[in-house]
LUMDOLUM-537189 format. One record per residue (C-alpha): residue in three letters; residue number from 0; x, y, z. Coordinates in nm, 3 decimals. Example, Ala and Ser with C-alpha at 12.3 -4.5 7.8 and 13.67 -1.06 7.14 Angstrom:
site rotor=ALA, pakol=0, c1=1.230, c2=-0.450, c3=0.780
site rotor=SER, pakol=1, c1=1.367, c2=-0.106, c3=0.714
//
This chain:
site rotor=MET, pakol=0, c1=-2.098, c2=-7.812, c3=1.800
site rotor=VAL, pakol=1, c1=-1.955, c2=-7.491, c3=1.538
site rotor=GLY, pakol=2, c1=-1.649, c2=-7.508, c3=1.643
site rotor=VAL, pakol=3, c1=-1.611, c2=-7.856, c3=1.585
site rotor=LEU, pakol=4, c1=-1.693, c2=-7.877, c3=1.253
site rotor=LEU, pakol=5, c1=-1.499, c2=-7.526, c3=1.202
site rotor=ALA, pakol=6, c1=-1.194, c2=-7.761, c3=1.268
site rotor=ILE, pakol=7, c1=-1.319, c2=-8.082, c3=1.111
site rotor=VAL, pakol=8, c1=-1.331, c2=-7.819, c3=0.747
site rotor=GLY, pakol=9, c1=-1.013, c2=-7.675, c3=0.834
site rotor=VAL, pakol=10, c1=-0.811, c2=-8.052, c3=0.824
site rotor=ALA, pakol=11, c1=-1.027, c2=-8.123, c3=0.522
site rotor=LEU, pakol=12, c1=-0.857, c2=-7.813, c3=0.376
site rotor=ALA, pakol=13, c1=-0.492, c2=-7.911, c3=0.502
site rotor=GLY, pakol=14, c1=-0.520, c2=-8.214, c3=0.419
site rotor=ALA, pakol=15, c1=-0.587, c2=-8.120, c3=0.077
site rotor=PRO, pakol=16, c1=-0.297, c2=-8.139, c3=-0.123
site rotor=LEU, pakol=17, c1=-0.194, c2=-7.770, c3=-0.251
site rotor=SER, pakol=18, c1=-0.232, c2=-7.659, c3=-0.622
site rotor=THR, pakol=19, c1=-0.005, c2=-7.397, c3=-0.716
site rotor=PRO, pakol=20, c1=-0.189, c2=-7.188, c3=-0.958
site rotor=GLN, pakol=21, c1=-0.074, c2=-7.233, c3=-1.296
site rotor=SER, pakol=22, c1=0.097, c2=-6.986, c3=-1.485
site rotor=PRO, pakol=23, c1=0.005, c2=-6.872, c3=-1.849
site rotor=ARG, pakol=24, c1=0.274, c2=-7.109, c3=-2.058
site rotor=ILE, pakol=25, c1=0.526, c2=-6.879, c3=-2.240
site rotor=SER, pakol=26, c1=0.561, c2=-6.893, c3=-2.595
site rotor=GLU, pakol=27, c1=0.859, c2=-6.900, c3=-2.837
site rotor=THR, pakol=28, c1=0.801, c2=-6.544, c3=-2.977
site rotor=GLU, pakol=29, c1=0.755, c2=-6.427, c3=-2.583
site rotor=VAL, pakol=30, c1=1.143, c2=-6.496, c3=-2.520
site rotor=SER, pakol=31, c1=1.321, c2=-6.405, c3=-2.849
site rotor=PRO, pakol=32, c1=1.302, c2=-6.125, c3=-3.040
site rotor=GLN, pakol=33, c1=1.082, c2=-6.107, c3=-3.323
site rotor=SER, pakol=34, c1=1.300, c2=-6.049, c3=-3.632
site rotor=PRO, pakol=35, c1=1.250, c2=-5.686, c3=-3.771
site rotor=PRO, pakol=36, c1=1.038, c2=-5.614, c3=-4.133
site rotor=LEU, pakol=37, c1=1.222, c2=-5.704, c3=-4.410
site rotor=THR, pakol=38, c1=1.349, c2=-5.348, c3=-4.565
site rotor=HIS, pakol=39, c1=1.265, c2=-5.309, c3=-4.995
site rotor=ALA, pakol=40, c1=1.612, c2=-5.403, c3=-5.087
site rotor=GLN, pakol=41, c1=1.609, c2=-5.740, c3=-4.836
site rotor=LEU, pakol=42, c1=1.220, c2=-5.793, c3=-5.012
site rotor=LEU, pakol=43, c1=1.352, c2=-5.711, c3=-5.422
site rotor=GLU, pakol=44, c1=1.684, c2=-5.923, c3=-5.362
site rotor=GLU, pakol=45, c1=1.467, c2=-6.264, c3=-5.202
site rotor=TYR, pakol=46, c1=1.217, c2=-6.137, c3=-5.551
site rotor=LEU, pakol=47, c1=1.514, c2=-6.202, c3=-5.811
site rotor=ALA, pakol=48, c1=1.676, c2=-6.482, c3=-5.621
site rotor=LYS, pakol=49, c1=1.352, c2=-6.671, c3=-5.673
site rotor=LEU, pakol=50, c1=1.300, c2=-6.563, c3=-6.013
site rotor=HIS, pakol=51, c1=1.671, c2=-6.686, c3=-6.105
site rotor=GLU, pakol=52, c1=1.642, c2=-7.050, c3=-5.951
site rotor=ARG, pakol=53, c1=1.210, c2=-7.081, c3=-6.131
site rotor=LEU, pakol=54, c1=1.437, c2=-6.968, c3=-6.453
site rotor=ARG, pakol=55, c1=1.753, c2=-7.183, c3=-6.379
site rotor=PHE, pakol=56, c1=1.468, c2=-7.468, c3=-6.381
site rotor=GLU, pakol=57, c1=1.270, c2=-7.330, c3=-6.663
site rotor=THR, pakol=58, c1=1.573, c2=-7.304, c3=-6.863
site rotor=ARG, pakol=59, c1=1.771, c2=-7.644, c3=-6.729
site rotor=ALA, pakol=60, c1=1.701, c2=-7.852, c3=-7.049
site rotor=VAL, pakol=61, c1=1.905, c2=-7.592, c3=-7.297
site rotor=ARG, pakol=62, c1=2.162, c2=-7.821, c3=-7.369
site rotor=GLU, pakol=63, c1=2.427, c2=-7.539, c3=-7.467
site rotor=SER, pakol=64, c1=2.657, c2=-7.394, c3=-7.284
site rotor=GLY, pakol=65, c1=2.664, c2=-6.968, c3=-7.168
site rotor=LEU, pakol=66, c1=2.601, c2=-6.672, c3=-6.982
site rotor=VAL, pakol=67, c1=2.272, c2=-6.472, c3=-7.103
site rotor=GLU, pakol=68, c1=2.103, c2=-6.190, c3=-6.940
site rotor=VAL, pakol=69, c1=1.737, c2=-6.221, c3=-6.916
site rotor=LYS, pakol=70, c1=1.557, c2=-5.874, c3=-6.901
site rotor=LEU, pakol=71, c1=1.193, c2=-5.904, c3=-6.800
site rotor=THR, pakol=72, c1=0.926, c2=-5.623, c3=-6.733
site rotor=ILE, pakol=73, c1=0.673, c2=-5.771, c3=-6.439
site rotor=ARG, pakol=74, c1=0.324, c2=-5.586, c3=-6.389
site rotor=GLN, pakol=75, c1=0.168, c2=-5.522, c3=-6.064
site rotor=ASP, pakol=76, c1=0.045, c2=-5.858, c3=-6.063
site rotor=GLY, pakol=77, c1=0.274, c2=-6.052, c3=-6.180
site rotor=SER, pakol=78, c1=0.199, c2=-6.049, c3=-6.609
site rotor=VAL, pakol=79, c1=0.523, c2=-6.057, c3=-6.796
site rotor=THR, pakol=80, c1=0.524, c2=-5.742, c3=-7.082
site rotor=PHE, pakol=81, c1=0.860, c2=-5.734, c3=-7.198
site rotor=ARG, pakol=82, c1=1.143, c2=-6.014, c3=-7.274
site rotor=GLU, pakol=83, c1=1.458, c2=-5.990, c3=-7.372
site rotor=ILE, pakol=84, c1=1.743, c2=-6.208, c3=-7.369
site rotor=VAL, pakol=85, c1=2.099, c2=-6.111, c3=-7.469
site rotor=VAL, pakol=86, c1=2.359, c2=-6.339, c3=-7.546
site rotor=LEU, pakol=87, c1=2.644, c2=-6.277, c3=-7.316
site rotor=ASP, pakol=88, c1=2.844, c2=-6.497, c3=-7.381
site rotor=GLY, pakol=89, c1=2.799, c2=-6.843, c3=-7.602
site rotor=PRO, pakol=90, c1=2.626, c2=-6.942, c3=-7.977
site rotor=ALA, pakol=91, c1=2.370, c2=-6.724, c3=-8.140
site rotor=ARG, pakol=92, c1=2.184, c2=-6.994, c3=-8.069
site rotor=LEU, pakol=93, c1=2.157, c2=-6.983, c3=-7.741
site rotor=ARG, pakol=94, c1=1.901, c2=-6.676, c3=-7.825
site rotor=THR, pakol=95, c1=1.653, c2=-6.877, c3=-7.954
site rotor=ASP, pakol=96, c1=1.707, c2=-7.189, c3=-7.778
site rotor=LEU, pakol=97, c1=1.558, c2=-6.998, c3=-7.449
site rotor=MET, pakol=98, c1=1.347, c2=-6.742, c3=-7.646
site rotor=PRO, pakol=99, c1=1.029, c2=-6.979, c3=-7.616
site rotor=LEU, pakol=100, c1=1.086, c2=-7.120, c3=-7.295
site rotor=ILE, pakol=101, c1=1.108, c2=-6.751, c3=-7.156
site rotor=ASN, pakol=102, c1=0.796, c2=-6.691, c3=-7.352
site rotor=GLN, pakol=103, c1=0.609, c2=-6.959, c3=-7.196
site rotor=LEU, pakol=104, c1=0.658, c2=-6.822, c3=-6.847
site rotor=GLY, pakol=105, c1=0.330, c2=-6.802, c3=-6.688
site rotor=PRO, pakol=106, c1=0.196, c2=-6.485, c3=-6.453
site rotor=LEU, pakol=107, c1=0.516, c2=-6.468, c3=-6.213
site rotor=PRO, pakol=108, c1=0.436, c2=-6.370, c3=-5.837
site rotor=PRO, pakol=109, c1=0.380, c2=-5.961, c3=-5.800
site rotor=PRO, pakol=110, c1=0.681, c2=-5.843, c3=-5.765
site rotor=PRO, pakol=111, c1=0.703, c2=-5.669, c3=-5.368
site rotor=VAL, pakol=112, c1=0.718, c2=-5.307, c3=-5.378
site rotor=ASP, pakol=113, c1=0.462, c2=-5.088, c3=-5.499
site rotor=ALA, pakol=114, c1=0.494, c2=-4.992, c3=-5.890
site rotor=ASP, pakol=115, c1=0.327, c2=-5.031, c3=-6.141
site rotor=MET, pakol=116, c1=0.601, c2=-5.208, c3=-6.311
site rotor=LEU, pakol=117, c1=0.932, c2=-5.356, c3=-6.253
site rotor=ASP, pakol=118, c1=1.192, c2=-5.437, c3=-6.498
site rotor=VAL, pakol=119, c1=1.446, c2=-5.668, c3=-6.445
site rotor=SER, pakol=120, c1=1.785, c2=-5.841, c3=-6.522
site rotor=VAL, pakol=121, c1=1.899, c2=-6.178, c3=-6.419
site rotor=LEU, pakol=122, c1=2.153, c2=-6.365, c3=-6.503
site rotor=LEU, pakol=123, c1=2.192, c2=-6.677, c3=-6.596
site rotor=THR, pakol=124, c1=2.392, c2=-6.960, c3=-6.728
site rotor=THR, pakol=125, c1=2.289, c2=-7.221, c3=-6.921
site rotor=ALA, pakol=126, c1=2.473, c2=-7.622, c3=-6.944
site rotor=TYR, pakol=127, c1=2.664, c2=-7.581, c3=-6.660
site rotor=PRO, pakol=128, c1=2.934, c2=-7.702, c3=-6.607
site rotor=GLY, pakol=129, c1=2.878, c2=-7.824, c3=-6.945
site rotor=PRO, pakol=130, c1=2.896, c2=-8.202, c3=-7.115
site rotor=ASP, pakol=131, c1=3.254, c2=-8.068, c3=-7.272
site rotor=LEU, pakol=132, c1=3.367, c2=-8.016, c3=-6.916
site rotor=LEU, pakol=133, c1=3.281, c2=-8.331, c3=-6.760
site rotor=ASP, pakol=134, c1=3.442, c2=-8.562, c3=-7.058
site rotor=SER, pakol=135, c1=3.833, c2=-8.301, c3=-7.098
site rotor=ILE, pakol=136, c1=3.767, c2=-8.420, c3=-6.674
site rotor=GLY, pakol=137, c1=3.813, c2=-8.808, c3=-6.733
site rotor=GLN, pakol=138, c1=4.034, c2=-8.819, c3=-6.944
site rotor=GLU, pakol=139, c1=4.256, c2=-8.619, c3=-6.797
site rotor=HIS, pakol=140, c1=4.291, c2=-8.943, c3=-6.557
//
């Protein structure tokens, strides 16, 4: 009787569907190589690009066409302690139009470098391409 019982158990096991052991899923990070960490220069370049976009956004209402250099000193916590606008091309009143907008800049994101202060200089075009350029294009046709 013991032999028959073993045979029945063997048949039951043999008739059961075989399930393959589940291997753990492979995540994308295990297949694709990890990107190397950004260097200080790359972090700073990315920070300046974001700062440039913010300045462009904040000064979009300025209607005077020109090129200015915005100089800022940014502390480690993102507060701005020094602001200067140098008009490189355009009317002198461009400085007076831009200064209130630059003064109201709230705290900026902290700089990505380990320093007490960061002096940055950003070139900014205003009112580009300008209504006069668009008007002259429309009149040529």
